[in-house]
C-alpha positions as CSV (number, residue, x, y, z in Angstrom):
1,Q,81.5,132.5,102.2
2,K,82.9,132.5,98.6
3,G,80.6,134.3,96.3
4,D,78.7,136.3,98.9
5,T,77.8,139.9,98.0
6,L,78.9,142.6,100.5
7,S,77.3,145.9,101.1
8,K,78.1,149.1,102.9
9,S,78.4,148.6,106.7
10,D,79.0,144.9,106.4
11,M,81.6,143.4,108.8
12,V,84.0,140.7,107.6
13,S,86.2,138.6,109.9
14,T,88.8,135.9,109.4
15,G,89.8,133.1,111.8
16,F,93.2,131.9,113.0
17,Q,94.1,129.9,110.0
18,S,92.0,131.7,107.3
19,E,92.3,134.5,104.9
20,A,89.8,136.4,102.7
21,K,90.0,138.0,99.3
22,I,87.3,140.7,98.7
23,K,86.7,142.2,95.3
24,L,85.7,145.8,95.7
25,Y,84.8,147.0,92.2
26,E,88.0,146.6,90.2
27,S,90.2,146.5,93.4
28,V,91.0,143.7,95.7
29,L,91.3,143.7,99.6
30,Y,93.2,140.8,101.1
31,L,92.6,140.0,104.8
32,G,95.1,138.1,106.8
33,P,94.4,135.7,109.7
34,V,92.5,137.1,112.7
35,T,91.4,140.2,110.9
36,R,88.2,142.2,111.2
37,V,87.1,145.0,108.9
38,S,84.0,147.1,108.4
39,L,83.0,148.4,105.0
40,E,82.2,152.0,105.8
41,E,81.7,153.2,102.2
42,L,81.1,151.1,99.1
43,S,79.5,153.0,96.3
44,S,80.0,153.7,92.6
45,S,78.5,156.6,90.7
46,G,79.2,157.3,87.1
47,N,83.0,157.8,86.8
48,Q,84.0,157.3,90.5
49,D,84.2,154.3,92.8
50,N,84.2,155.1,96.6
51,V,85.7,152.6,99.1
52,S,86.4,153.2,102.8
53,V,87.4,150.3,105.0
54,Y,87.8,150.4,108.8
55,L,90.4,147.9,110.0
56,K,89.5,146.9,113.5
57,T,92.2,144.2,114.0
58,G,94.6,142.2,112.0
59,S,96.1,143.2,108.6
60,A,94.8,144.1,105.2
61,R,96.5,144.4,101.9
62,S,95.0,146.6,99.2
63,Q,95.6,146.2,95.5
64,V,93.8,149.2,93.8
65,K,93.2,149.0,90.1
66,H,92.5,152.2,88.2
67,V,90.1,151.8,85.2
68,D,90.2,154.2,82.2
69,E,88.2,157.3,82.8
70,K,87.1,156.2,86.3
71,R,88.4,157.8,89.5
72,V,89.0,155.5,92.5
73,K,88.6,157.0,96.0
74,Y,89.9,154.2,98.2
75,Q,91.1,154.3,101.8
76,V,91.7,151.9,104.6
77,H,92.0,153.2,108.2
78,T,92.4,152.2,111.8
79,A,91.3,154.3,114.7
80,I,94.7,156.1,114.4
81,A,96.1,155.8,110.9
82,V,94.7,156.2,107.4
83,A,96.1,155.0,104.0
84,S,94.6,156.5,100.9
85,C,95.1,155.3,97.3
86,R,97.8,157.1,95.3
87,G,99.1,153.9,93.7
88,T,98.2,150.3,93.6
89,D,99.4,148.0,96.5
90,W,100.0,148.4,100.2
91,I,99.5,146.7,103.6
92,L,98.1,148.4,106.8
93,D,98.0,146.4,110.1
94,D,96.4,147.1,113.4
95,S,99.7,148.3,114.9
96,N,99.3,151.2,112.4
97,K,102.2,150.1,110.3
98,V,102.0,150.7,106.6
99,V,104.1,148.9,104.0
100,G,104.3,150.1,100.5
101,I,104.5,147.3,97.9
102,D,103.9,149.0,94.6
103,G,103.1,152.5,93.5
104,E,102.4,155.1,96.2
105,V,100.1,155.5,99.2
106,A,99.4,158.6,101.2
107,V,99.6,158.0,105.0
108,D,98.4,160.3,107.8
109,S,96.8,160.2,111.2
110,Y,93.1,159.4,111.0
111,T,90.8,162.3,111.7
112,G,87.8,161.2,109.8
113,A,88.6,163.7,107.0
114,E,88.0,162.9,103.4
115,D,91.5,161.9,102.3
116,A,94.9,161.3,103.8
117,G,97.4,164.0,102.9
118,G,100.4,163.2,105.0
119,I,103.4,161.4,103.9
120,I,103.6,159.7,100.5
121,L,105.0,156.1,100.9
122,T,106.4,154.4,97.9
123,A,107.2,150.7,97.1
124,N,109.7,149.1,99.5
125,Q,109.1,151.6,102.2
126,T,107.5,151.3,105.7
127,L,106.2,153.8,108.2
128,K,104.2,153.8,111.4
129,V,101.6,156.1,112.9
130,S,102.0,156.3,116.7
131,E,99.1,156.3,119.2
132,D,99.3,160.1,119.4
133,G,98.9,160.4,115.6
134,T,102.5,161.2,114.8
135,V,103.5,159.8,111.4
136,S,107.1,158.4,111.4
137,E,109.5,159.0,108.6
138,A,109.3,156.6,105.7
139,K,112.1,154.0,105.8
140,S,113.4,151.5,103.3
141,N,112.3,147.9,103.8
142,V,115.2,146.7,101.7
143,D,117.7,147.0,104.6
144,E,115.3,145.4,107.0
145,N,114.5,142.5,104.6
146,A,118.2,142.0,103.9
147,A,119.0,141.9,107.6
148,K,116.3,139.2,108.0
149,V,117.8,137.1,105.2
150,V,121.3,137.4,106.7
151,S,120.0,136.5,110.1
152,T,118.2,133.4,108.8
153,V,121.3,132.3,106.7
154,A,123.6,132.9,109.7
155,T,121.3,130.9,112.0
156,E,120.9,128.0,109.6
157,A,124.6,127.9,108.8
158,Q,125.5,127.9,112.5
159,K,123.1,125.0,113.1
160,K,124.6,123.0,110.2
161,A,128.1,123.7,111.3
162,G,127.3,122.8,114.9
163,L,128.2,126.3,116.1
164,S,126.5,127.7,119.2
165,D,127.8,131.3,119.4
166,T,128.5,134.0,116.9
167,N,132.1,134.4,117.8
168,S,133.3,131.1,116.4
169,D,136.1,130.5,114.0
170,T,135.9,128.8,110.6
171,S,134.0,125.5,110.2
172,N,133.5,123.3,107.2
173,F,130.5,121.1,106.4
174,G,129.0,119.4,103.4
175,S,130.7,119.5,99.9
176,G,133.4,122.0,100.9
177,T,131.2,124.9,102.0
178,T,133.0,127.2,104.5
179,I,131.2,129.2,107.1
180,K,133.1,132.0,108.9
181,V,131.3,133.6,111.8
182,H,132.9,136.7,113.5
183,A,130.8,138.8,115.9
184,G,127.6,138.3,114.0
185,T,128.9,138.4,110.4
186,V,128.6,135.3,108.3
187,V,130.6,134.7,105.1
188,V,129.3,131.8,103.1
189,G,131.3,130.2,100.2
190,F,129.5,128.1,97.6
191,E,130.8,125.5,95.3
192,F,128.9,124.6,92.2
193,D,129.0,121.4,90.1
194,D,130.6,121.8,86.6
195,D,127.2,121.4,84.9
196,F,125.5,124.2,87.0
197,Q,123.8,126.8,84.8
198,L,121.9,130.0,85.5
């Protein structure tokens, strides 16, 4: 419930259409739908905050905030992968996929050791830890995200143009927009009104 206080070893779960936002000292842990975590370490002593979260299922996004003169030791792990704070913002899910959003995060196979050493993942990169503990090479999400946008645009354009396959010729629809589809490539032309401004 909103406003509840959590302690070490508490379990937090979300339902099918719910999410949770948990403030852990100065940092925030966001839980996606159908997520279950256990707070394994939650302590603060003098100039250091210690947070260790076990992600049992679902996905968790961490936004770690560093406060002046205070060290933050923050990690989220599954049974196989561990992501430790080197920066500020990342996502780890139960398939052991880690997505860097901002800053850096160290990713390694989970052995129960103090900190992940492994591979440093930066913003707009993704990697995965396999069931045998092998950490994949970090790959850019920019290409993957661009491919998703192109695929979505192509699908929507084909629907609007009444095209059913990706090997179609040129079709026109609505205010002179032209869609050309050739073997999966979509070229979209836009026309703007004279009063259009950026």
